[in-house]
Residue frames as a rotation matrix with the C-alpha (Angstrom) as fourth column:
MET 1
0.576 0.817 0.000 0.00
0.817 -0.576 0.000 0.00
0.000 0.000 -1.000 0.00
ILE 2
-0.299 -0.647 0.701 1.37
0.599 -0.700 -0.390 3.41
0.743 0.303 0.597 -0.98
GLU 3
-0.496 0.049 -0.867 1.56
0.814 -0.320 -0.484 5.81
-0.301 -0.946 0.119 1.96
ARG 4
0.656 0.749 -0.090 -0.68
0.708 -0.652 -0.271 8.86
-0.262 0.114 -0.958 2.15
PRO 5
0.174 -0.644 0.745 1.00
0.703 -0.448 -0.552 11.70
0.689 0.620 0.375 0.22
ASP 6
-0.282 -0.402 -0.871 2.91
0.902 -0.421 -0.098 14.29
-0.328 -0.813 0.481 2.23
ILE 7
-0.053 0.396 0.917 0.70
0.583 -0.733 0.350 17.34
0.811 0.553 -0.192 1.68
PRO 8
-0.962 -0.248 0.111 0.95
0.070 -0.623 -0.779 20.35
0.262 -0.742 0.617 4.01
ASP 9
-0.483 0.829 -0.281 -2.18
0.792 0.277 -0.544 20.45
-0.373 -0.485 -0.791 6.16
SER 10
-0.237 0.393 -0.888 -2.91
-0.007 -0.915 -0.403 24.04
-0.971 -0.089 0.220 5.11
ASP 11
-0.789 -0.105 -0.606 -2.93
-0.586 -0.172 0.792 23.06
-0.187 0.980 0.074 1.42
ARG 12
-0.896 0.414 0.163 -5.65
0.430 0.899 0.080 20.44
-0.114 0.142 -0.983 1.86
LEU 13
0.087 0.924 -0.373 -8.42
0.527 -0.360 -0.770 23.05
-0.845 -0.130 -0.518 1.96
ILE 14
-0.834 -0.228 0.502 -9.23
0.551 -0.374 0.746 24.36
0.018 0.899 0.438 -1.52
PHE 15
-0.317 0.731 -0.604 -11.50
0.155 -0.588 -0.794 27.39
-0.936 -0.345 0.073 -1.52
ALA 16
-0.230 0.358 0.905 -13.88
0.968 0.176 0.177 27.58
-0.095 0.917 -0.387 -4.49
LEU 17
-0.669 -0.100 -0.736 -13.60
0.159 -0.987 -0.011 31.20
-0.726 -0.125 0.676 -5.58
ASP 18
-0.453 0.624 0.637 -16.95
0.885 0.230 0.404 31.16
0.106 0.747 -0.656 -7.38
VAL 19
0.003 0.377 -0.926 -17.57
0.376 -0.859 -0.349 34.88
-0.927 -0.347 -0.145 -7.80
PRO 20
0.681 0.453 0.576 -18.52
0.660 -0.038 -0.751 36.97
-0.318 0.891 -0.325 -10.86
ASP 21
0.831 -0.345 0.437 -15.80
0.021 -0.765 -0.644 39.63
0.556 0.544 -0.628 -10.88
ILE 22
0.006 -0.968 -0.252 -12.21
0.529 0.217 -0.820 40.33
0.849 -0.128 0.513 -9.91
ASP 23
-0.297 -0.098 0.950 -13.07
-0.557 -0.790 -0.256 42.95
0.775 -0.605 0.181 -7.28
ARG 24
0.675 0.598 0.432 -15.06
-0.711 0.373 0.596 40.44
0.195 -0.710 0.677 -5.24
ALA 25
0.749 -0.465 -0.471 -12.35
0.349 0.882 -0.316 37.84
0.563 0.073 0.823 -5.79
ARG 26
-0.268 -0.918 0.291 -9.60
0.203 -0.349 -0.915 40.13
0.942 -0.186 0.280 -4.50
GLU 27
0.024 0.361 0.932 -11.73
-0.827 -0.516 0.222 41.17
0.561 -0.776 0.286 -1.54
LEU 28
0.931 0.365 0.016 -12.16
-0.320 0.795 0.515 37.54
0.175 -0.484 0.857 -0.49
ILE 29
0.444 -0.843 -0.304 -8.48
0.525 0.520 -0.674 36.70
0.726 0.139 0.673 -1.03
ASP 30
-0.372 -0.566 0.736 -7.44
-0.238 -0.708 -0.665 39.67
0.897 -0.422 0.128 1.12
THR 31
0.341 0.604 0.721 -9.97
-0.871 -0.086 0.484 38.70
0.354 -0.793 0.496 3.82
LEU 32
0.966 0.095 -0.241 -8.86
-0.038 0.973 0.228 35.07
0.256 -0.211 0.943 3.91
GLY 33
0.414 -0.879 0.237 -5.13
-0.910 -0.406 0.083 35.82
0.023 -0.250 -0.968 3.99
ASP 34
-0.598 -0.767 -0.232 -3.10
-0.744 0.639 -0.195 32.84
0.298 0.056 -0.953 5.21
ALA 35
-0.166 0.621 0.766 -6.25
-0.614 0.542 -0.574 30.90
-0.771 -0.566 0.291 6.15
VAL 36
0.818 0.416 0.398 -6.41
0.074 0.610 -0.789 29.61
-0.571 0.675 0.468 2.56
MET 37
-0.177 -0.963 -0.205 -3.42
-0.357 -0.131 0.925 28.56
-0.917 0.237 -0.321 0.45
PHE 38
-0.892 -0.056 0.448 -5.22
0.336 0.579 0.743 26.84
-0.301 0.814 -0.498 -2.44
TYR 39
-0.300 0.787 -0.538 -7.88
-0.490 -0.612 -0.621 28.38
-0.819 0.077 0.569 -4.70
LYS 40
-0.428 0.295 0.855 -10.25
0.737 0.661 0.141 26.81
-0.524 0.690 -0.500 -7.21
LEU 41
-0.544 0.255 -0.799 -11.11
-0.497 -0.866 0.062 29.05
-0.676 0.431 0.597 -10.16
GLY 42
-0.352 0.519 0.779 -14.13
0.530 0.797 -0.292 27.78
-0.772 0.310 -0.555 -12.05
LEU 43
-0.350 0.255 0.902 -16.28
0.927 -0.043 0.372 28.66
0.134 0.966 -0.221 -15.02
GLU 44
0.714 0.685 -0.145 -18.04
0.699 -0.708 0.096 31.65
-0.036 -0.170 -0.985 -13.48
PHE 45
0.490 -0.587 -0.644 -14.80
0.002 -0.738 0.675 33.48
-0.872 -0.332 -0.360 -12.82
PHE 46
-0.423 -0.635 0.646 -13.30
0.655 0.279 0.702 32.29
-0.626 0.721 0.298 -16.12
LEU 47
0.062 0.562 0.825 -16.00
0.962 -0.255 0.102 34.31
0.268 0.787 -0.557 -17.91
SER 48
0.676 0.148 -0.722 -15.06
0.479 -0.833 0.278 37.45
-0.560 -0.534 -0.633 -15.97
GLY 49
0.853 -0.403 0.330 -12.13
0.171 -0.382 -0.908 38.04
0.492 0.831 -0.257 -18.32
HIS 50
0.407 -0.711 0.574 -9.57
-0.838 -0.540 -0.075 38.16
0.363 -0.450 -0.816 -15.48
TYR 51
0.989 0.115 -0.095 -8.88
-0.074 0.931 0.356 34.46
0.129 -0.345 0.930 -15.01
PHE 52
0.459 -0.878 -0.133 -5.18
0.743 0.462 -0.484 34.33
0.486 0.124 0.865 -15.77
GLU 53
-0.015 -0.391 0.920 -4.52
-0.249 -0.890 -0.382 37.75
0.968 -0.235 -0.084 -14.28
LEU 54
0.539 0.287 0.792 -5.78
-0.818 -0.045 0.573 36.48
0.200 -0.957 0.210 -10.93
ALA 55
0.959 -0.224 -0.172 -4.12
0.237 0.969 0.063 33.08
0.153 -0.102 0.983 -11.34
HIS 56
0.132 -0.972 0.196 -0.74
0.496 -0.107 -0.862 34.76
0.858 0.211 0.468 -11.76
THR 57
0.038 -0.058 0.998 -1.40
-0.647 -0.762 -0.020 37.06
0.762 -0.644 -0.067 -8.78
LEU 58
0.878 0.334 0.343 -2.20
-0.478 0.559 0.677 34.06
0.034 -0.759 0.650 -6.61
LYS 59
0.750 -0.642 -0.157 0.91
0.575 0.751 -0.325 32.19
0.326 0.154 0.933 -7.75
ASP 60
-0.008 -0.779 0.627 3.10
0.129 -0.623 -0.771 35.26
0.992 0.075 0.105 -7.18
ASN 61
0.042 0.111 0.993 1.81
-0.874 -0.478 0.090 35.34
0.485 -0.871 0.077 -3.60
GLY 62
-0.796 -0.565 0.217 2.66
-0.599 0.686 -0.412 31.72
0.084 -0.458 -0.885 -2.88
LYS 63
0.023 0.881 0.473 -0.82
-0.678 0.361 -0.640 30.30
-0.735 -0.306 0.605 -3.41
LYS 64
-0.872 -0.192 0.450 -1.84
0.142 0.781 0.608 27.29
-0.468 0.594 -0.654 -5.48
VAL 65
-0.343 0.722 -0.600 -4.39
-0.846 -0.516 -0.137 27.33
-0.409 0.461 0.788 -8.30
PHE 66
-0.622 0.315 0.717 -6.91
0.355 0.929 -0.100 24.69
-0.697 0.192 -0.690 -9.35
ALA 67
-0.719 0.365 -0.592 -8.40
-0.680 -0.549 0.487 25.41
-0.147 0.752 0.642 -12.78
ASP 68
-0.567 0.602 0.562 -11.78
0.235 0.772 -0.590 23.69
-0.789 -0.203 -0.580 -12.55
LEU 69
-0.440 0.331 -0.835 -12.86
-0.794 -0.578 0.189 24.01
-0.420 0.746 0.517 -16.18
LYS 70
0.038 0.489 0.872 -13.96
-0.070 0.872 -0.485 20.39
-0.997 -0.043 0.067 -16.73
LEU 71
-0.414 -0.303 -0.859 -12.48
-0.811 -0.305 0.499 20.24
-0.413 0.903 -0.120 -20.22
PHE 72
-0.043 0.464 0.885 -14.50
0.264 0.859 -0.438 18.14
-0.963 0.215 -0.160 -22.65
ASP 73
0.493 0.128 -0.861 -13.73
-0.747 -0.446 -0.494 18.19
-0.447 0.886 -0.124 -26.37
ILE 74
0.908 -0.268 -0.322 -11.95
-0.022 0.736 -0.676 16.16
0.418 0.621 0.663 -29.01
PRO 75
0.679 -0.649 -0.343 -8.62
0.689 0.403 0.602 14.85
-0.253 -0.645 0.721 -27.64
ALA 76
-0.180 -0.804 0.567 -6.49
0.896 -0.372 -0.243 17.23
0.407 0.464 0.787 -29.72
THR 77
0.160 0.317 0.935 -8.37
-0.008 -0.947 0.323 20.27
0.987 -0.059 -0.149 -28.40
VAL 78
0.985 0.155 -0.081 -8.20
0.064 0.110 0.992 19.03
0.163 -0.982 0.098 -24.81
ALA 79
0.341 -0.934 -0.109 -4.44
0.934 0.324 0.149 18.50
-0.103 -0.152 0.983 -25.21
ALA 80
-0.248 -0.417 0.875 -4.00
0.589 -0.781 -0.206 22.02
0.769 0.464 0.439 -26.59
ALA 81
0.562 0.537 0.629 -6.01
-0.186 -0.659 0.729 23.53
0.806 -0.527 -0.271 -23.73
VAL 82
0.904 -0.285 -0.319 -3.95
0.418 0.426 0.802 21.62
-0.093 -0.859 0.504 -21.17
ARG 83
-0.045 -0.959 0.279 -0.74
0.965 -0.114 -0.236 22.93
0.258 0.259 0.931 -22.73
GLN 84
-0.047 0.089 0.995 -2.05
0.136 -0.986 0.095 26.48
0.990 0.140 0.034 -22.38
LEU 85
0.877 0.431 0.212 -3.04
-0.155 -0.164 0.974 26.00
0.455 -0.887 -0.077 -18.74
ALA 86
0.637 -0.699 -0.325 0.33
0.767 0.533 0.356 24.45
-0.075 -0.477 0.876 -17.89
ARG 87
-0.142 -0.696 0.704 2.07
0.692 -0.578 -0.432 27.57
0.708 0.426 0.563 -19.27
HIS 88
0.173 0.325 0.930 0.34
-0.299 -0.882 0.363 29.63
0.938 -0.341 -0.055 -16.59
GLY 89
-0.753 -0.629 0.193 1.63
-0.370 0.163 -0.915 27.60
0.544 -0.760 -0.356 -13.65
VAL 90
0.277 0.921 0.273 -1.74
-0.866 0.117 0.486 26.07
0.415 -0.371 0.831 -12.78
ASP 91
-0.569 -0.530 0.629 -1.40
-0.789 0.566 -0.237 23.27
-0.231 -0.631 -0.741 -10.21
PHE 92
-0.616 0.457 0.642 -4.51
0.334 0.889 -0.313 21.19
-0.714 0.022 -0.700 -11.03
CYS 93
-0.570 0.622 -0.536 -7.02
-0.816 -0.504 0.283 21.11
-0.094 0.599 0.795 -13.86
THR 94
-0.218 0.614 0.758 -10.11
-0.214 0.728 -0.651 18.98
-0.952 -0.304 -0.028 -14.40
ILE 95
-0.832 0.069 -0.550 -11.02
-0.528 0.209 0.824 16.83
0.171 0.976 -0.137 -17.39
HIS 96
-0.229 0.845 0.484 -14.61
-0.526 0.310 -0.792 15.62
-0.819 -0.436 0.374 -17.67
GLY 97
0.196 0.231 -0.953 -14.19
-0.980 0.081 -0.182 13.31
0.035 0.969 0.243 -20.63
ASN 98
0.975 0.212 -0.061 -13.57
-0.217 0.972 -0.086 9.81
0.041 0.097 0.994 -21.87
ASP 99
0.625 -0.764 0.159 -10.37
0.481 0.538 0.692 7.77
-0.615 -0.356 0.704 -21.88
ARG 100
0.179 -0.585 0.791 -8.92
0.948 -0.114 -0.298 9.35
0.264 0.803 0.534 -25.02
MET 101
0.624 0.080 0.777 -9.43
0.012 -0.996 0.092 12.85
0.781 -0.048 -0.622 -23.61
LEU 102
0.943 -0.275 0.189 -7.81
-0.207 -0.038 0.978 11.88
-0.262 -0.961 -0.093 -20.31
GLN 103
0.446 -0.808 0.385 -4.86
0.767 0.567 0.301 10.27
-0.462 0.161 0.872 -22.09
ALA 104
0.270 -0.304 0.914 -4.38
0.710 -0.578 -0.402 13.32
0.650 0.757 0.060 -24.32
ALA 105
0.821 0.082 0.564 -4.46
-0.254 -0.834 0.490 15.63
0.511 -0.545 -0.665 -21.27
ALA 106
0.853 -0.506 0.126 -1.98
0.089 0.379 0.921 13.51
-0.514 -0.775 0.368 -19.32
ALA 107
0.361 -0.740 0.568 0.45
0.931 0.318 -0.178 13.58
-0.049 0.593 0.804 -22.24
GLU 108
0.037 -0.288 0.957 0.58
0.502 -0.823 -0.267 17.40
0.864 0.490 0.114 -22.18
LYS 109
0.812 0.526 -0.254 0.33
0.458 -0.303 0.836 18.17
0.363 -0.795 -0.486 -18.47
GLY 110
0.005 -0.874 0.487 3.95
-0.153 -0.482 -0.863 19.02
0.988 -0.070 -0.136 -17.70
ASP 111
-0.911 -0.390 -0.131 4.14
0.092 0.118 -0.989 19.75
0.401 -0.913 -0.071 -13.96
MET 112
-0.440 0.831 0.341 0.39
-0.879 -0.476 0.025 20.28
0.183 -0.289 0.940 -13.68
GLY 113
-0.861 0.203 0.466 -1.83
-0.051 0.878 -0.476 17.67
-0.506 -0.433 -0.746 -12.05
ILE 114
-0.634 0.688 -0.353 -4.65
-0.501 -0.017 0.866 16.24
0.590 0.725 0.355 -14.15
LEU 115
-0.764 0.481 0.430 -7.84
-0.279 0.354 -0.892 15.42
-0.582 -0.802 -0.136 -12.26
ALA 116
-0.821 0.551 -0.147 -10.49
0.110 0.405 0.908 13.21
0.560 0.729 -0.393 -13.83
VAL 117
-0.452 0.774 0.443 -14.04
-0.890 -0.359 -0.281 14.08
-0.059 -0.522 0.851 -12.84
THR 118
-0.991 0.112 0.078 -15.81
0.108 0.993 -0.049 10.88
-0.083 -0.040 -0.996 -11.78
ALA 119
-0.158 0.980 0.123 -19.42
0.825 0.062 0.562 11.71
0.543 0.190 -0.818 -10.87
LEU 120
-0.495 -0.037 0.868 -20.46
-0.142 -0.982 -0.122 15.23
0.857 -0.184 0.481 -9.95
THR 121
-0.912 0.112 -0.396 -21.44
0.411 0.290 -0.864 15.55
0.018 -0.951 -0.310 -6.29
SER 122
-0.644 0.743 -0.181 -24.57
-0.683 -0.665 -0.302 17.43
-0.345 -0.071 0.936 -7.40
LEU 123
-0.209 0.547 -0.811 -25.89
-0.690 0.505 0.519 14.17
0.693 0.668 0.272 -8.90
ASP 124
-0.175 0.201 0.964 -27.84
-0.785 0.562 -0.260 11.57
-0.594 -0.802 0.059 -6.94
GLN 125
-0.690 -0.153 0.708 -28.71
0.120 0.940 0.319 8.05
-0.714 0.305 -0.630 -8.08
GLY 126
0.374 0.903 0.211 -31.82
0.487 0.002 -0.873 9.26
-0.789 0.430 -0.439 -9.88
ASP 127
0.567 -0.249 -0.785 -29.73
-0.605 -0.772 -0.192 11.69
-0.559 0.584 -0.588 -11.90
LEU 128
-0.553 -0.832 0.049 -27.27
-0.617 0.449 0.646 8.96
-0.560 0.327 -0.762 -12.84
ASP 129
-0.318 0.542 0.777 -30.15
0.495 0.795 -0.352 6.76
-0.809 0.273 -0.521 -13.95
ASP 130
0.698 0.630 -0.340 -31.48
0.103 -0.558 -0.823 9.60
-0.708 0.540 -0.455 -16.11
LEU 131
0.249 -0.713 -0.655 -28.04
-0.858 -0.477 0.193 9.96
-0.450 0.514 -0.731 -17.71
GLY 132
0.728 0.173 -0.663 -28.05
-0.567 0.695 -0.442 6.29
0.384 0.698 0.605 -18.68
PHE 133
-0.425 -0.900 0.100 -25.45
-0.790 0.315 -0.526 4.94
0.441 -0.303 -0.845 -16.23
ASP 134
0.537 0.631 -0.560 -26.32
-0.341 0.770 0.540 1.33
0.772 -0.099 0.628 -15.47
CYS 135
-0.165 -0.596 -0.786 -24.53
0.703 0.488 -0.517 1.31
0.692 -0.638 0.339 -12.10
ASP 136
0.792 0.401 -0.461 -24.53
0.611 -0.525 0.592 3.12
-0.005 -0.751 -0.661 -8.77
ALA 137
0.891 -0.413 0.190 -22.36
-0.378 -0.905 -0.195 6.14
0.252 0.102 -0.962 -7.97
GLU 138
0.441 -0.763 0.472 -19.71
-0.523 0.209 0.827 4.12
-0.730 -0.611 -0.307 -6.15
GLN 139
0.344 -0.281 0.896 -19.23
0.584 0.811 0.030 1.71
-0.735 0.513 0.443 -9.05
LEU 140
0.856 0.008 0.517 -19.02
0.449 -0.507 -0.735 4.59
0.256 0.862 -0.438 -11.52
VAL 141
0.784 -0.589 0.196 -16.42
-0.620 -0.728 0.294 6.42
-0.031 -0.352 -0.935 -9.42
LEU 142
0.309 -0.695 0.649 -14.28
-0.226 0.609 0.760 3.31
-0.924 -0.381 0.031 -8.96
SER 143
0.520 -0.065 0.852 -14.38
0.745 0.522 -0.415 2.46
-0.417 0.851 0.320 -12.66
ARG 144
0.879 -0.164 0.448 -13.39
0.168 -0.772 -0.613 5.95
0.446 0.614 -0.651 -13.74
ALA 145
0.703 -0.649 0.291 -10.70
-0.638 -0.397 0.660 6.17
-0.312 -0.649 -0.693 -11.03
ARG 146
0.349 -0.575 0.740 -9.03
0.256 0.818 0.515 2.95
-0.901 0.010 0.433 -12.14
ARG 147
0.556 -0.093 0.826 -8.97
0.831 0.053 -0.554 4.10
0.008 0.994 0.107 -15.75
ALA 148
0.951 -0.186 0.248 -7.74
-0.166 -0.981 -0.098 7.57
0.261 0.052 -0.964 -14.83
LEU 149
0.516 -0.796 0.316 -4.72
-0.447 0.065 0.892 6.14
-0.731 -0.601 -0.322 -12.99
ALA 150
0.231 -0.404 0.885 -3.90
0.599 0.776 0.198 3.79
-0.767 0.485 0.421 -15.86
LEU 151
0.640 0.119 0.759 -4.11
0.741 -0.358 -0.569 6.67
0.204 0.926 -0.317 -18.35
GLY 152
-0.333 -0.928 0.167 -1.61
0.804 -0.372 -0.463 8.86
0.492 -0.019 0.870 -16.49
CYS 153
0.371 0.519 0.770 -3.89
-0.027 -0.823 0.568 11.15
0.928 -0.232 -0.292 -14.49
ASP 154
-0.678 -0.709 0.193 -2.79
-0.135 -0.137 -0.981 12.37
0.722 -0.691 -0.003 -11.08
GLY 155
-0.919 0.394 0.027 -6.10
0.011 0.093 -0.996 12.25
-0.395 -0.914 -0.090 -9.28
VAL 156
-0.490 0.846 0.207 -9.85
0.649 0.196 0.735 12.27
0.581 0.495 -0.646 -9.37
VAL 157
-0.772 0.452 0.447 -12.65
-0.605 -0.739 -0.296 14.54
0.196 -0.499 0.844 -8.25
SER 158
-0.368 0.673 -0.642 -15.21
0.278 0.738 0.614 12.55
0.887 0.048 -0.459 -6.31
SER 159
0.563 0.600 0.569 -17.50
-0.482 -0.320 0.815 12.69
0.671 -0.733 0.109 -3.34
GLY 160
-0.433 -0.711 0.554 -15.83
-0.862 0.147 -0.485 11.84
0.264 -0.688 -0.677 -0.06
LEU 161
0.395 0.682 0.616 -18.47
-0.793 0.591 -0.145 9.13
-0.463 -0.431 0.775 0.32
GLU 162
0.969 -0.006 -0.249 -16.72
-0.159 0.754 -0.637 7.04
0.192 0.657 0.729 -2.34
VAL 163
0.291 -0.953 0.083 -13.16
-0.816 -0.293 -0.499 7.63
0.500 0.077 -0.863 -1.12
PRO 164
0.057 -0.337 0.940 -12.89
-0.808 0.538 0.242 4.79
-0.587 -0.773 -0.241 1.44
LYS 165
0.699 0.242 0.672 -13.76
0.126 0.884 -0.450 2.19
-0.703 0.400 0.588 -1.18
LEU 166
0.908 -0.415 -0.062 -11.51
-0.196 -0.289 -0.937 3.91
0.371 0.863 -0.343 -3.70
ARG 167
0.190 -0.876 0.442 -8.64
-0.980 -0.193 0.038 3.69
0.052 -0.441 -0.896 -1.23
GLU 168
0.303 -0.025 0.953 -9.17
-0.368 0.919 0.141 -0.05
-0.879 -0.393 0.269 -0.89
GLU 169
0.702 0.127 0.701 -8.96
0.475 0.649 -0.594 -0.62
-0.531 0.750 0.395 -4.63
VAL 170
0.728 -0.414 0.546 -6.74
0.372 -0.431 -0.822 2.19
0.576 0.802 -0.160 -5.95
ASP 171
0.283 -0.542 -0.791 -4.91
0.943 0.009 0.331 3.31
-0.173 -0.840 0.514 -2.76
HIS 172
0.567 -0.047 -0.822 -2.98
0.230 -0.950 0.212 6.59
-0.791 -0.309 -0.528 -2.43
ALA 173
-0.511 -0.688 0.515 -1.35
0.711 -0.001 0.704 6.41
-0.483 0.726 0.489 -5.85
LEU 174
-0.327 0.516 0.792 -4.28
0.673 -0.461 0.579 8.57
0.664 0.722 -0.197 -6.96
LEU 175
-0.998 -0.004 -0.065 -5.04
0.046 -0.752 -0.658 11.93
-0.047 -0.659 0.751 -5.35
THR 176
-0.214 0.977 0.020 -8.62
0.937 0.199 0.288 12.50
0.277 0.081 -0.957 -4.28
VAL 177
-0.995 0.012 0.100 -10.14
-0.027 -0.988 -0.150 15.96
0.097 -0.152 0.984 -4.44
CYS 178
-0.513 0.824 -0.241 -13.54
0.847 0.532 0.017 16.08
0.142 -0.196 -0.970 -2.79
PRO 179
-0.749 0.447 0.489 -16.24
-0.373 -0.895 0.245 18.74
0.547 0.001 0.837 -3.21
GLY 180
0.225 0.919 -0.323 -19.57
-0.045 0.341 0.939 18.45
0.973 -0.197 0.118 -1.44
ILE 181
-0.536 -0.474 -0.698 -17.99
0.696 0.219 -0.684 19.34
0.477 -0.853 0.213 1.90
ARG 182
0.274 0.678 0.682 -20.25
-0.071 -0.692 0.718 20.93
0.959 -0.245 -0.142 4.51
PRO 183
-0.680 -0.640 0.357 -18.96
-0.365 -0.127 -0.922 21.88
0.636 -0.757 -0.148 7.98
VAL 184
-0.702 0.540 0.465 -22.33
-0.403 0.237 -0.884 21.09
-0.587 -0.808 0.051 9.58
LEU 185
-0.834 0.457 -0.311 -24.79
-0.080 0.456 0.886 18.56
0.546 0.764 -0.344 8.18
ASN 186
-0.651 0.718 0.245 -28.48
-0.275 0.077 -0.958 18.50
-0.707 -0.691 0.147 9.01
ASP 187
-0.371 0.583 0.723 -31.72
0.711 0.679 -0.183 17.52
-0.597 0.446 -0.667 7.34
GLU 188
0.460 0.563 -0.686 -32.35
0.017 -0.779 -0.627 20.91
-0.888 0.277 -0.368 5.78
GLU 189
0.620 -0.165 0.767 -31.90
0.775 0.279 -0.567 21.07
-0.121 0.946 0.301 2.03
SER 190
0.939 -0.225 0.260 -30.44
-0.140 -0.941 -0.307 24.57
0.314 0.252 -0.915 2.35
ALA 191
0.577 -0.765 0.286 -27.45
-0.404 0.037 0.914 23.11
-0.710 -0.643 -0.288 4.20
HIS 192
0.094 -0.524 0.846 -26.43
0.559 0.731 0.391 21.17
-0.824 0.436 0.362 1.11
GLY 193
-0.157 -0.093 -0.983 -27.13
-0.592 -0.788 0.169 23.74
-0.790 0.609 0.069 -1.61
ASP 194
0.319 0.228 -0.920 -26.61
-0.938 0.216 -0.271 22.10
0.136 0.949 0.283 -5.01
GLN 195
-0.637 -0.732 -0.241 -24.78
-0.687 0.681 -0.255 19.13
0.351 0.003 -0.936 -3.52
GLN 196
0.525 0.814 -0.249 -26.37
-0.635 0.569 0.522 15.73
0.567 -0.116 0.816 -2.96
ARG 197
0.698 -0.360 -0.619 -23.52
0.500 0.864 0.061 13.50
0.513 -0.352 0.783 -1.77
VAL 198
0.372 -0.451 0.811 -21.91
-0.436 -0.857 -0.277 15.42
0.820 -0.250 -0.515 1.09
LEU 199
0.356 -0.336 -0.872 -19.63
0.803 0.588 0.101 14.93
0.479 -0.736 0.479 4.12
THR 200
0.975 -0.171 -0.142 -18.13
-0.042 -0.770 0.637 17.03
-0.219 -0.615 -0.758 6.90
PRO 201
0.467 -0.869 -0.162 -14.42
-0.748 -0.292 -0.596 17.99
0.470 0.399 -0.787 6.55
GLY 202
-0.208 -0.588 0.781 -13.33
-0.915 0.399 0.056 15.63
-0.345 -0.703 -0.622 9.31
SER 203
0.449 0.460 0.766 -15.29
-0.193 0.887 -0.419 12.69
-0.872 0.040 0.487 7.92
ALA 204
0.977 -0.086 -0.196 -13.88
-0.190 0.073 -0.979 13.20
0.098 0.994 0.055 4.42
ILE 205
0.154 -0.985 0.071 -10.27
-0.891 -0.170 -0.421 13.43
0.427 0.002 -0.904 5.63
ALA 206
-0.139 -0.161 0.977 -10.72
-0.755 0.656 0.001 10.43
-0.641 -0.737 -0.213 7.94
GLY 207
0.710 0.518 0.477 -12.02
-0.091 0.739 -0.668 8.46
-0.698 0.431 0.572 4.96
GLY 208
0.061 -0.814 0.578 -8.86
0.727 0.433 0.533 9.14
-0.684 0.388 0.618 2.96
ALA 209
0.857 0.267 0.441 -9.56
0.503 -0.620 -0.602 12.36
0.112 0.738 -0.666 1.05
ASP 210
-0.179 -0.984 -0.014 -6.44
0.983 -0.178 -0.035 14.34
0.032 -0.020 0.999 0.14
TYR 211
-0.992 -0.093 0.088 -8.03
0.100 -0.993 0.070 17.71
0.081 0.078 0.994 -0.67
LEU 212
-0.201 0.961 -0.192 -11.38
0.868 0.084 -0.489 19.26
-0.454 -0.265 -0.851 0.25
VAL 213
-0.795 0.041 0.605 -13.15
0.367 -0.762 0.534 21.81
0.483 0.647 0.590 -1.94
VAL 214
-0.158 0.721 -0.674 -15.32
0.905 -0.167 -0.390 24.25
-0.394 -0.672 -0.627 0.02
GLY 215
-0.591 0.005 0.807 -17.16
0.546 -0.734 0.405 27.22
0.594 0.680 0.431 -1.45
ARG 216
0.083 0.770 0.633 -20.32
0.019 -0.636 0.772 28.73
0.996 -0.052 -0.068 -0.02
PRO 217
0.702 0.212 -0.680 -19.76
0.648 0.205 0.734 27.74
0.295 -0.955 0.006 3.64
ILE 218
-0.277 -0.828 -0.487 -16.72
0.876 -0.426 0.227 30.05
-0.396 -0.363 0.843 3.52
ARG 219
-0.763 -0.084 0.641 -17.76
0.498 -0.708 0.501 32.60
0.411 0.702 0.582 0.91
ASP 220
-0.036 0.889 0.457 -21.19
0.075 -0.454 0.888 33.29
0.997 0.066 -0.050 2.43
ALA 221
0.052 -0.002 -0.999 -20.14
0.957 0.286 0.049 33.12
0.286 -0.958 0.017 6.08
ALA 222
0.959 0.283 -0.007 -20.46
0.266 -0.890 0.370 36.21
0.098 -0.357 -0.929 8.26
ASP 223
0.462 -0.887 -0.020 -16.71
-0.712 -0.384 0.588 35.87
-0.529 -0.257 -0.809 8.86
PRO 224
0.870 -0.072 -0.487 -15.13
-0.345 0.616 -0.708 33.98
0.351 0.784 0.512 5.90
ARG 225
-0.116 -0.993 -0.012 -11.68
-0.630 0.082 -0.773 33.87
0.768 -0.082 -0.635 7.49
ALA 226
-0.366 0.044 0.930 -13.01
-0.880 0.311 -0.360 32.38
-0.305 -0.950 -0.075 10.72
ALA 227
0.721 0.679 0.143 -14.99
-0.570 0.697 -0.436 29.81
-0.395 0.232 0.889 8.71
ALA 228
0.608 -0.572 -0.550 -11.87
-0.367 0.412 -0.834 28.81
0.704 0.709 0.041 6.77
LEU 229
-0.409 -0.806 0.427 -9.76
-0.759 0.041 -0.650 28.59
0.507 -0.590 -0.628 9.92
ALA 230
0.084 0.519 0.851 -12.36
-0.851 0.481 -0.210 26.36
-0.519 -0.706 0.482 11.58
ILE 231
0.950 0.235 -0.207 -12.20
-0.312 0.755 -0.577 23.95
0.021 0.612 0.790 8.63
GLN 232
0.191 -0.961 -0.202 -8.39
-0.464 0.093 -0.881 24.04
0.865 0.262 -0.428 8.69
ALA 233
-0.383 -0.310 0.870 -8.46
-0.923 0.106 -0.369 23.20
0.022 -0.945 -0.327 12.39
GLU 234
0.555 0.658 0.509 -10.83
-0.632 0.731 -0.255 20.27
-0.540 -0.181 0.822 11.77
ILE 235
0.804 -0.345 -0.484 -8.55
-0.273 0.510 -0.816 18.95
0.529 0.788 0.315 9.01
ALA 236
-0.169 -0.966 0.197 -5.44
-0.629 -0.048 -0.776 19.23
0.758 -0.255 -0.600 11.21
ALA 237
-0.178 0.163 0.970 -7.14
-0.936 0.277 -0.218 17.61
-0.304 -0.947 0.104 14.19
THR 238
0.843 0.530 0.087 -8.38
-0.465 0.801 -0.378 14.69
-0.270 0.279 0.922 12.08
LEU 239
0.567 -0.709 -0.420 -4.94
-0.241 0.344 -0.907 14.09
0.788 0.615 0.024 10.56
ALA 240
-0.297 -0.704 0.645 -3.32
-0.841 -0.127 -0.526 14.26
0.452 -0.699 -0.555 14.00
ARG 241
0.230 0.473 0.850 -5.60
-0.813 0.574 -0.100 11.45
-0.536 -0.668 0.517 15.18
């Protein structure tokens, strides 16, 4: 069994900077300070026109950048897009495609980590049935994870619910990046937002997750920095145990 990768505790929290403009992005980055060292930049901010400007600012200030663009196109186009992202010092990027797309991305990644999207955490079993997947979420995640590793990818994006089983079959050779993280879980739908398959930070880390992606529980908190620090403390305490 490959040992758990040596990742600084403070890097394991990835904040989803899902905001519409650079002013709001900079405000949050300034507020969070050293409470967050890793940022996810997704489609909403990509369309702001300031994506790479902010990515370079983050890198210049010692932060890490996760380009969550879920690339899906013909393999040659995916490969070309990955080459462009790698030029900008991006640490992770997501591919939401088939084997040929993943293989093409892995061939052009350079020092950047390629993450294969397994099954979006906003999907429940009914959604997967509607999409024509003749298996449950766990089986789908495990199948895609095995193929991603064989094709040269560095990790997968999956719910923390599937990570323990993934660790049994794929172990720590493959990084796991887990969205759908909620600091407090209850029966209210509003606590989950768009997410269906969710876990607390401590539960996800205890199950073997390497990185946790958290957005609204930090962004929309009365005190975003305090919210981020509380999650960091929960991660550190879980790892210490």
